[in-house]
C-alpha positions in Angstrom: 0.0 0.0 0.0 1.3 3.4 -0.9 2.3 6.2 1.5 -0.7 8.2 0.3 -3.1 5.4 1.1 -1.5 5.0 4.5 -1.9 8.7 5.3 -5.5 8.5 4.1 -6.2 5.5 6.4 -4.5 7.3 9.3 -6.8 10.3 8.7 -9.9 8.2 8.3 -9.3 5.7 11.0 -7.0 7.1 13.7 -7.6 4.1 16.0 -5.7 1.9 13.6 -3.0 4.2 12.3 0.5 3.8 13.6 0.7 7.6 14.1 -2.0 7.4 16.8 0.2 6.7 19.8 -0.5 7.0 23.5 -0.4 10.5 24.9 2.8 11.3 26.9 2.6 11.6 30.7 3.0 15.4 30.5 1.4 16.5 27.3 2.5 19.7 25.7 0.1 22.5 25.7 -2.3 22.5 22.7 -4.7 24.9 21.2 -8.3 24.9 22.1 -9.3 23.4 18.7 -6.8 20.5 19.0 -8.0 19.9 22.6 -11.6 19.7 21.4 -10.6 17.3 18.6 -8.6 15.1 21.1 -11.6 15.1 23.4 -14.0 14.1 20.6 -11.8 11.3 19.5 -11.4 10.0 23.1 -15.2 10.2 23.6 -15.8 8.4 20.3 -13.4 5.6 21.3 -15.1 5.3 24.7 -18.5 5.2 23.0 -17.2 2.5 20.7 -15.9 0.3 23.5 -19.0 0.8 25.5 -21.1 -0.2 22.5 -19.0 -3.4 21.9 -19.4 -4.3 25.6 -23.1 -3.7 25.4 -23.5 -5.8 22.3 -21.5 -8.7 23.7 -23.4 -8.5 27.0 -26.7 -8.7 25.2 -25.6 -11.8 23.4 -24.4 -13.6 26.5 -27.4 -12.5 28.5 -29.9 -13.9 26.0 -27.8 -17.0 25.6 -28.0 -17.8 29.3 -31.7 -16.9 29.5 -32.4 -19.1 26.5 -30.5 -22.0 28.0 -32.5 -21.7 31.1 -35.9 -21.3 29.4 -35.1 -24.0 26.8 -34.2 -26.6 29.5 -30.6 -27.0 28.3 -29.3 -26.5 31.9 -31.2 -29.2 33.6 -29.4 -31.1 36.4 -27.5 -34.3 35.5 -29.4 -37.5 36.0 -27.8 -39.7 38.6 -26.1 -42.7 37.2 -25.6 -41.3 33.7 -22.3 -39.8 32.4 -21.9 -36.1 33.0 -19.3 -33.9 31.3 -19.2 -31.6 34.3 -20.0 -27.9 34.8 -16.9 -26.7 32.8 -18.2 -28.3 29.6 -21.9 -27.5 30.3 -21.2 -23.7 30.6 -18.2 -23.4 28.2 -19.8 -25.2 25.2 -22.6 -22.7 24.5 -20.3 -19.7 25.2 -17.6 -21.0 22.8 -20.3 -21.7 20.2 -21.5 -18.1 20.5 -17.9 -16.8 20.1 -17.4 -19.1 17.1 -20.6 -17.8 15.4 -19.6 -14.3 16.2 -16.2 -14.6 14.6 -17.6 -16.4 11.6 -20.2 -13.6 11.1 -17.6 -10.8 11.4 -15.2 -12.6 9.0 -17.9 -13.0 6.4 -19.2 -9.5 6.8 -15.8 -7.8 6.4 -15.0 -10.0 3.3 -18.3 -9.2 1.7 -17.9 -5.5 2.3 -14.3 -5.4 1.0 -15.1 -7.5 -2.1 -18.5 -6.3 -3.2 -19.7 -3.2 -1.3 -16.7 -0.9 -1.4 -15.3 0.6 -4.6 -12.0 -0.7 -5.7 -8.8 0.7 -7.1 -8.7 -0.7 -10.6 -8.1 -4.5 -10.2 -7.3 -4.2 -6.5 -9.4 -3.5 -3.5 -9.4 0.0 -2.1 -7.3 1.0 1.0 -10.3 0.5 3.2 -10.9 -2.9 1.6 -7.3 -3.8 2.2 -7.8 -2.9 5.9 -11.0 -5.0 6.1 -9.1 -8.0 4.5 -6.4 -7.8 7.1 -9.0 -7.7 9.9 -10.9 -10.5 8.4 -7.7 -12.6 8.3 -7.3 -12.1 12.0 -10.9 -12.9 12.7 -10.7 -16.0 10.6 -7.6 -17.2 12.5 -9.5 -16.8 15.7 -12.5 -18.6 14.2 -10.3 -21.6 13.3 -8.9 -21.8 16.8 -12.3 -21.5 18.4 -13.7 -24.2 16.1 -11.0 -26.6 17.3 -11.9 -25.7 20.9 -15.5 -26.3 20.1 -14.7 -29.8 18.8 -13.0 -30.7 22.1 -16.0 -29.5 24.1 -18.4 -31.3 21.8 -16.6 -34.6 22.4 -16.7 -34.0 26.2 -20.4 -33.3 26.0 -21.4 -36.2 23.8 -19.4 -38.8 25.8 -20.3 -37.2 29.2 -16.6 -37.1 30.0 -15.0 -34.2 31.8 -12.3 -32.3 29.9 -9.5 -33.3 32.2 -10.1 -37.0 31.4 -10.3 -36.7 27.7 -7.6 -38.4 25.7 -6.2 -37.0 22.5 -6.9 -40.2 20.7 -10.6 -39.8 21.5 -10.7 -36.3 20.1 -8.8 -37.4 16.9 -11.2 -40.3 16.5 -14.2 -38.0 16.9 -12.8 -35.6 14.3 -12.2 -38.3 11.7 -15.1 -40.7 12.1 -18.1 -38.9 13.5 -20.1 -36.4 11.3 -20.1 -33.7 13.9 -16.4 -33.9 14.4 -15.7 -34.0 10.7 -17.8 -30.9 10.2 -16.0 -28.9 12.9 -12.6 -30.1 11.6 -13.6 -29.1 8.1 -14.8 -25.7 9.3 -11.5 -25.1 11.2 -9.5 -26.0 8.1 -11.6 -23.7 5.8 -11.3 -20.8 8.3 -7.6 -21.2 8.4 -7.4 -21.2 4.6 -9.5 -18.0 4.6 -7.1 -16.4 7.1 -4.1 -17.2 4.9 -5.7 -16.2 1.6 -7.0 -13.0 2.9 -3.3 -11.9 3.3 -2.1 -13.5 0.1 -3.0 -10.5 -2.2 -5.2 -7.5 -2.8 -6.8 -8.3 -6.1 -10.6 -8.0 -6.2 -10.9 -11.4 -7.7 -9.0 -13.0 -4.8 -11.2 -11.1 -2.4 -14.3 -12.5 -4.0 -12.9 -16.0 -4.0 -12.0 -15.7 -0.3 -15.5 -14.4 0.4 -17.1 -17.4 -1.2 -14.8 -19.7 0.7 -15.7 -18.1 4.0 -19.4 -18.5 3.1 -18.8 -22.2 2.5 -16.9 -22.5 5.8 -20.0 -21.3 7.7 -22.1 -24.3 6.4 -20.6 -27.6 7.7 -22.2 -27.6 11.2 -25.5 -26.9 9.6 -25.5 -30.4 8.1 -25.2 -32.1 11.5 -27.2 -31.7 14.7 -30.9 -31.1 15.0 -31.6 -30.6 11.3 -29.6 -33.4 9.9 -31.2 -35.9 12.3 -34.7 -34.6 12.0 -37.3 -36.1 9.7 -37.9 -34.3 6.4 -34.3 -33.1 6.3 -35.0 -32.0 2.7 -36.4 -28.9 4.4 -34.6 -28.9 7.7 -31.0 -29.1 6.5 -31.4 -26.7 3.5 -33.4 -24.2 5.4 -30.9 -24.1 8.3 -28.0 -23.6 5.8 -29.8 -20.8 4.1 -30.7 -19.3 7.4 -27.1 -19.3 8.6 -25.7 -17.9 5.3 -28.2 -15.0 5.2 -27.8 -14.1 8.8 -24.0 -14.1 8.5 -24.1 -11.7 5.5 -26.7 -9.5 7.2 -25.1 -9.1 10.6 -21.5 -9.2 9.4 -22.1 -6.6 6.7 -23.4 -4.2 9.3 -20.4 -4.7 11.6 -18.1 -4.1 8.7 -19.8 -0.9 7.7 -19.2 0.5 11.1 -15.5 0.1 10.4 -15.7 2.4 7.4 -14.9 5.9 8.7 -15.1 8.0 5.5 -18.6 9.4 5.3 -18.8 9.4 1.5 -17.7 5.8 1.3 -20.0 4.8 4.1 -23.0 6.5 2.5 -22.4 4.7 -0.9 -21.7 1.3 0.7 -24.7 1.6 3.0 -27.0 2.0 0.0 -25.7 -1.2 -1.5 -25.8 -3.0 1.8 -29.4 -1.9 2.3 -30.5 -3.8 -0.8 -28.5 -6.8 0.3 -29.9 -6.6 3.8 -33.5 -6.6 2.5 -32.8 -9.9 0.6 -31.2 -11.4 3.7 -34.1 -10.4 5.9 -36.5 -12.2 3.6 -34.3 -15.3 3.4 -33.8 -15.4 7.2 -37.5 -15.0 7.8 -38.6 -17.7 5.3 -35.9 -20.2 6.2 -36.4 -19.7 9.9 -40.1 -20.3 9.7 -39.6 -23.4 7.6 -36.9 -24.8 10.0 -39.1 -24.1 13.0 -42.1 -25.8 11.5 -40.0 -29.0 11.0 -38.7 -29.0 14.6 -41.9 -28.0 16.3 -44.1 -30.5 14.5 -47.4 -28.6 15.3 -48.4 -25.0 15.6 -49.5 -25.3 19.3 -46.0 -26.3 20.3 -45.1 -22.6 19.9 -46.8 -21.8 23.2 -46.9 -25.3 24.8 -43.1 -26.1 24.6 -40.0 -24.4 25.9 -38.5 -24.7 22.5 -41.5 -22.8 21.0 -41.0 -20.0 23.5 -37.5 -19.5 22.2 -38.7 -19.5 18.7 -41.3 -16.8 19.6 -38.4 -14.8 21.1 -36.5 -15.1 17.8 -39.5 -14.0 15.8 -40.0 -11.0 18.1 -36.3 -10.0 17.6 -36.7 -10.5 13.9 -39.7 -8.2 13.8 -37.6 -5.5 15.7 -34.8 -5.9 13.2 -37.2 -5.4 10.4 -38.4 -2.2 11.9 -34.8 -1.0 12.4 -34.0 -1.9 8.8 -36.9 0.2 7.6 -35.6 3.1 9.7 -32.2 2.7 8.1 -33.7 3.0 4.7 -36.0 5.9 5.5 -33.8 8.0 7.9 -30.2 7.1 8.2 -29.4 6.8 4.5 -30.6 10.3 3.8 -28.7 11.5 6.9 -25.5 9.8 5.7 -25.9 11.6 2.3 -26.2 14.8 4.3 -22.9 14.2 6.0 -24.3 12.9 9.4 -22.6 9.5 10.0 -23.4 9.5 13.7 -27.1 9.0 12.9 -26.2 5.7 11.2 -23.8 4.7 13.9 -26.3 5.1 16.7 -29.0 3.1 15.0 -26.6 0.5 13.8 -25.3 0.0 17.3 -28.8 -0.6 18.6 -29.5 -3.0 15.7 -26.3 -5.0 16.5 -27.4 -5.2 20.1 -30.6 -6.9 19.0 -28.6 -9.0 16.5 -26.4 -10.2 19.3 -29.4 -11.1 21.4 -30.9 -13.1 18.5 -27.7 -15.0 17.9 -27.6 -15.8 21.7 -31.2 -17.2 21.4 -30.1 -19.2 18.3 -27.3 -20.9 20.1 -29.6 -21.6 23.0 -32.1 -23.2 20.5 -29.3 -25.5 19.2 -28.7 -26.8 22.8 -32.4 -27.2 23.6 -34.5 -30.3 23.1 -37.1 -30.1 20.3 -40.7 -31.1 20.5 -40.1 -33.5 17.6 -37.4 -36.0 18.6 -34.3 -35.7 16.6 -33.5 -39.4 16.8 -34.1 -42.3 19.1 -33.7 -46.0 19.7 -37.3 -46.8 18.4 -37.0 -44.6 15.3 -38.0 -46.1 12.0 -34.7 -47.0 10.2 -36.2 -46.1 6.8 -37.2 -42.7 8.1 -33.7 -42.3 9.5 -32.3 -43.0 6.1 -34.7 -41.1 3.9 -36.1 -38.4 6.1 -39.7 -39.6 5.5 -41.6 -42.9 5.8 -41.6 -45.5 3.1 -44.1 -44.5 0.4 -46.9 -46.7 -0.8 -46.9 -48.4 -4.2 -46.5 -45.9 -7.0 -49.6 -44.7 -8.9 -50.1 -41.7 -11.1 -51.7 -39.9 -8.2 -48.8 -40.8 -5.9 -46.2 -39.6 -8.3 -47.8 -36.2 -8.5 -49.8 -35.9 -5.4 -47.4 -36.7 -2.6 -45.0 -33.8 -2.7 -41.6 -33.9 -1.0 -40.7 -30.2 -0.6 -36.9 -29.5 -1.0 -36.0 -26.1 0.3 -32.9 -25.8 -1.9 -34.6 -26.4 -5.3 -37.8 -24.5 -4.2 -35.6 -21.4 -3.4 -33.6 -21.8 -6.6 -36.7 -22.0 -8.8 -38.5 -19.1 -7.0 -35.4 -16.9 -7.3 -34.8 -18.0 -10.9 -38.3 -17.3 -12.1 -38.6 -14.0 -10.1 -35.3 -12.7 -11.2 -35.9 -13.5 -14.8 -39.4 -11.9 -14.9 -38.0 -8.9 -13.2 -35.4 -8.6 -15.9 -38.0 -8.9 -18.6 -40.1 -6.2 -16.9 -37.1 -3.9 -16.8 -36.5 -4.5 -20.5 -40.1 -3.7 -21.4 -40.0 -0.6 -19.2 -36.9 0.6 -21.1 -38.7 0.2 -24.4 -36.9 -3.0 -25.4 -38.6 -6.2 -26.5 -37.7 -9.6 -25.2 -38.9 -12.7 -27.1 -41.8 -14.4 -25.4 -40.5 -17.8 -26.5 -37.3 -17.3 -24.4 -39.4 -16.4 -21.3 -41.6 -19.4 -21.8 -38.6 -21.6 -22.2 -36.9 -20.4 -19.0 -40.0 -20.5 -16.9 -40.9 -23.9 -18.2 -37.5 -25.2 -17.4 -37.6 -23.9 -13.8 -41.1 -25.3 -13.3 -40.0 -28.7 -14.6 -37.0 -28.6 -12.3 -39.2 -27.8 -9.3 -41.7 -30.6 -10.3 -39.0 -33.3 -10.7 -37.4 -32.5 -7.3 -40.4 -31.7 -5.2 -43.3 -33.8 -6.4 -44.0 -37.4 -5.5 -41.5 -38.7 -8.0 -38.8 -37.3 -5.8 -39.9 -39.7 -3.0 -39.7 -42.7 -5.3 -36.4 -41.6 -6.7 -34.9 -42.5 -3.3 -36.2 -46.1 -3.2 -36.5 -47.1 -6.9 -33.7 -47.1 -9.4 -36.1 -46.7 -12.2 -37.6 -43.6 -10.7 -34.2 -42.2 -10.0 -33.1 -42.8 -13.6 -36.3 -41.0 -14.9 -35.5 -38.1 -12.6 -31.9 -38.1 -13.9 -32.9 -38.0 -17.5 -35.3 -35.1 -16.9 -32.7 -33.1 -15.0 -29.9 -33.7 -17.4 -31.8 -33.4 -20.7 -35.2 -31.7 -20.7 -34.5 -29.1 -18.0 -31.1 -27.9 -19.4 -32.5 -27.6 -23.0 -35.3 -25.3 -21.7 -33.0 -23.3 -19.5 -30.5 -22.8 -22.3 -33.3 -21.6 -24.6 -34.1 -18.9 -22.1 -30.7 -17.1 -22.7 -30.5 -16.0 -19.1 -27.0 -14.4 -19.4 -28.0 -12.3 -22.3 -31.1 -11.0 -20.4 -29.0 -10.3 -17.3 -26.4 -8.3 -19.2 -29.1 -6.2 -20.8 -31.3 -5.7 -17.8 -28.7 -5.2 -15.0 -27.7 -1.6 -14.5 -24.2 -0.3 -14.2 -23.2 1.3 -10.9 -22.8 5.1 -10.8 -19.3 4.7 -9.5 -17.1 3.1 -12.2 -14.8 1.7 -9.4 -17.7 -0.4 -8.1 -18.3 -3.8 -9.5 -22.0 -4.6 -9.6 -23.8 -7.8 -10.5 -23.4 -7.1 -14.2 -19.6 -6.5 -13.9 -19.1 -9.7 -11.9 -21.2 -11.6 -14.4 -19.1 -10.4 -17.3 -15.9 -11.5 -15.4 -17.4 -14.9 -14.7 -18.5 -15.4 -18.4 -15.1 -14.6 -19.8 -13.0 -16.3 -17.0 -10.6 -19.1 -17.9 -12.7 -21.5 -15.8 -15.8 -20.8 -17.9 -13.9 -21.1 -21.1 -12.5 -24.4 -20.0 -15.9 -25.8 -18.9 -17.6 -24.6 -22.1 -15.0 -26.2 -24.4 -16.9 -28.6 -26.6 -14.8 -31.6 -25.7 -14.7 -30.8 -22.0 -18.5 -30.3 -21.9 -19.0 -33.6 -23.7 -16.6 -35.3 -21.4 -18.3 -34.1 -18.3 -21.7 -35.2 -19.6 -20.5 -38.6 -20.6 -18.4 -39.2 -17.5 -21.4 -38.4 -15.3 -23.2 -41.3 -16.8 -20.5 -44.0 -16.5 -18.7 -42.7 -13.5 -21.8 -42.5 -11.3 -23.4 -45.8 -12.0 -20.4 -48.1 -12.6 -18.7 -47.2 -9.3 -19.7 -47.0 -5.6 -20.4 -43.2 -5.9 -24.2 -43.5 -6.3 -24.6 -45.3 -3.0 -22.3 -42.8 -1.2 -24.2 -39.8 -2.5 -27.6 -41.3 -1.7 -26.8 -41.7 2.0 -26.1 -38.0 2.5 -28.6 -35.2 1.9 -25.7 -32.9 0.9 -24.4 -35.5 -1.5 -27.9 -36.0 -3.0 -28.3 -32.3 -3.6 -24.8 -32.2 -5.2 -25.7 -35.1 -7.5 -29.0 -33.6 -8.7 -27.3 -30.2 -9.2 -24.6 -31.8 -11.2 -27.1 -33.4 -13.5 -28.5 -30.0 -14.4 -25.1 -28.3 -14.7 -23.6 -31.0 -16.8 -26.6 -31.0 -19.2 -26.6 -27.2 -19.3 -22.9 -27.0 -20.3 -23.4 -29.5 -23.2 -26.5 -27.9 -24.6 -25.1 -24.4 -24.2 -22.2 -25.6 -26.4 -24.7 -27.0 -28.9 -27.6 -24.6 -29.1 -26.8 -21.8 -26.7 -27.0 -18.1 -27.7 -25.6 -16.5 -24.6 -22.2 -14.8 -24.9 -19.0 -16.7 -24.0 -16.6 -18.9 -25.9 -16.7 -18.4 -29.7 -19.2 -20.8 -31.3 -18.0 -23.7 -33.5 -19.2 -24.1 -37.0 -22.5 -25.9 -37.2 -21.2 -29.0 -39.0 -18.9 -29.6 -36.0 -21.7 -29.0 -33.6 -23.8 -31.6 -35.4 -20.9 -34.1 -35.0 -20.6 -33.3 -31.3 -24.3 -33.8 -30.9 -24.2 -37.2 -32.7 -21.3 -38.2 -30.4 -23.3 -37.4 -27.3 -26.2 -39.4 -28.7 -24.0 -42.4 -29.3 -22.5 -42.2 -25.8 -25.9 -41.9 -24.3 -27.2 -44.9 -26.3 -24.1 -47.0 -25.5 -24.6 -46.2 -21.8 -28.2 -47.5 -21.9 -27.2 -50.7 -23.7 -24.4 -51.4 -21.2 -26.7 -50.7 -18.3 -29.3 -53.1 -19.7 -26.8 -55.9 -20.0 -25.5 -55.5 -16.4 -26.3 -58.5 -14.2 -25.1 -57.0 -10.8 -27.1 -54.6 -8.7 -25.9 -51.0 -8.7 -25.4 -49.3 -5.3 -26.5 -52.5 -3.5 -25.7 -51.1 0.0 -28.3 -48.4 -0.6 -31.1 -50.1 -2.6 -31.1 -53.2 -0.5 -31.6 -51.1 2.7 -34.5 -49.1 1.2 -36.1 -51.7 -1.1 -39.9 -51.5 -0.7 -41.8 -54.7 0.0 -44.3 -53.9 -2.8 -41.5 -53.3 -5.4 -40.2 -55.7 -8.1 -36.8 -57.4 -7.6 -33.8 -55.1 -7.7 -32.5 -56.3 -11.0 -35.9 -56.1 -12.6 -36.3 -52.5 -11.5 -32.7 -51.8 -12.6 -33.5 -53.2 -16.1 -36.5 -50.9 -16.2 -34.3 -47.9 -15.3 -31.8 -48.9 -18.0 -34.6 -49.0 -20.6 -35.7 -45.5 -19.5 -32.1 -44.3 -19.9 -31.8 -45.9 -23.4 -35.1 -44.6 -24.8 -35.5 -41.3 -23.0 -32.8 -39.5 -25.0 -34.5 -39.9 -28.4 -37.0 -37.1 -28.3 -34.6 -34.5 -26.7 -31.9 -35.5 -29.2 -34.3 -34.9 -32.1 -35.4 -31.5 -30.7 -31.7 -30.4 -30.3 -31.0 -31.6 -33.9 -33.9 -29.6 -35.2 -32.7 -26.5 -33.4 -29.2 -26.9 -34.6 -30.3 -27.2 -38.3 -32.6 -24.2 -37.9 -29.7 -22.2 -36.5 -27.5 -23.4 -39.3 -30.0 -22.2 -41.9 -30.4 -18.9 -40.2 -26.7 -18.3 -40.2 -26.5 -19.1 -43.9 -29.4 -16.8 -44.6 -27.7 -14.0 -42.7 -24.4 -14.5 -44.5 -26.2 -14.5 -47.8 -28.1 -11.4 -46.9 -24.8 -9.7 -46.0 -23.3 -10.6 -49.3 -26.3 -9.4 -51.2 -26.1 -6.1 -49.4 -22.4 -5.8 -50.3 -23.2 -6.6 -53.9 -25.9 -3.9 -54.0 -23.5 -1.3 -52.6 -20.9 -2.3 -55.2 -23.4 -1.9 -58.0 -24.5 1.5 -56.7 -20.9 2.8 -56.2 -19.1 1.0 -59.0 -16.7 -0.7 -56.6 -15.8 -4.3 -56.8 -16.8 -6.2 -53.7 -15.1 -9.4 -52.3 -17.7 -11.7 -53.9 -17.2 -10.2 -57.4 -13.4 -10.6 -57.0 -13.8 -14.2 -56.0 -16.1 -14.9 -58.9 -13.7 -13.3 -61.3 -10.9 -15.4 -59.9 -12.9 -18.6 -60.5 -13.9 -17.6 -64.0 -10.3 -16.8 -64.9 -9.1 -20.2 -63.5 -11.9 -22.0 -65.4 -10.7 -20.7 -68.8 -7.6 -22.8 -68.5 -5.1 -19.9 -68.8 -2.9 -21.1 -66.1 -2.8 -19.7 -62.6 -4.5 -16.4 -62.6 -2.5 -15.3 -59.6 0.7 -15.5 -61.8 -0.6 -13.0 -64.2 -1.1 -10.5 -61.5 2.7 -10.6 -60.8 4.9 -8.2 -62.8 7.6 -9.7 -65.0 10.9 -9.1 -63.2 13.2 -10.8 -65.9 
């Protein structure tokens, strides 16, 4: 960082500048103005420390109150193992510290990478400062995650800390899901701490931010939600809840570290839009998660857990009111040069946030009305997250929905964002083809149907239903989504930021489209290889059974089906900007190769005489179903026959595009010929025709006659 940047930071943030040293024991006399400035700075610092203490105190107070109300501090039962008071009290407090450090890390990274203006390809001096602070917070986060792992072992085994052996902790971290998630989180947090100091490019800052968001998630896939029934909603809603809350709270903390009024005013406007989305996400995901854990609406007032949920809802309502006050009062005050108005309201909002996080930690330690797991639990429900469905009928395939929060959110945001872009295009006087809108919306609705209707239930227990779902997700859905041209719409509808140094959604989208990774993935051979490898690699290895046993693995598998198909069909029939398109004859060849690979896969699968993923399908095989190999043969037939209609549709689209390209080229040549006739100039086509005519008369090489005789 340059000397100018350092001086600017020293002026904007005296508390972090090296020039702001402690006052000597006998200070020299100073003018009245300097004395007033020194007093204001001291008062501001005192106010800041008092605010931090108040925020931390509110979090701890509501944590302790929530633990008491939720029943997490009940006395140990005689005769059962007890971890002792040290673990009982330290575990929730350390969990609160871990969540706080994770939130602050995410918020500072999001602000540095996306909310503050940059300096060309690098972050701004203030962004650099936030990256360094985020590195320190992430390092503390990693250390606290390891401490939390030790306390969790002590709590689960009912063994005091002083009697724990290192081998026990290592075994927990490597073999138990909760230990693995905490170990993974610690490793990711440490990686964030190192990468945040590795450079100052804006691309690196964005990458580190995404990595920090991923590091928040691992504990969400264990605990109450992972063990509860219907984890299709419980796990995903908790993950969405944690992500949105981290960005919402952490972004506000990071804004309070920006001391320049102009930067704060501009960043606060961008944060306000982000916070509104986070508020909606936190509300919807929190209600969905609470519904799964409570089981019935009356448990809100009949159970201790419900009382804590009501407390969180009340805090969320207060936060919504404070957010509205930010948008209506403090943002205009910031523009008018009054940063203290924003600071006071933000401090109050963070106090409520801290109390809410304290309640959330207490909820994670409190027993739920719906048991998480038990000795008498149905083993099928433990595996699937829902009871074994009855024999499939047309009504059951469509009328027994299995809501999945991930795909429901993805489809709702995808349709809403697309229609908003179309509306903005029309408002600006530009037309957008109705066929593209219908294609995108149809693809999203088909994606939602295949992952949330009754067929999603049977895809867990029947190989044939799983294969039908696979074919829809990898062929029909991607073709419709590619036809919607979402990138083209986004680039036309998204607005450029007023500050050229700010990268908005459009700028980041352009960077992603033209990035080396995108160019590699959209290479025709790579896209074809990914699509083909998905077929053979999944079903002729042990990967399918591994992914089916994990909700996260199952989500990753279904998402991969859509992405792999999207890449292939974007290469074949896509119109969005990106890698330069191949000539249509080569595209036809690639399409024929994909059809041959798909057909060959179906034939090989039909001839297979061993059960695929036997550890999974034997465990969940329904009593009413046909034998495993019979059902597998049916699935192979679906895979072999399903690709015919989509392949024909793609071929028709390819030929149609080929004809249009030829027509446009011919029209261009005709226009050039017309201009040549009007001006008397010889165009390229006329020159080429003259060349061919000269060669056809047999007078030798016409190019030799154009050369002068040098002998």
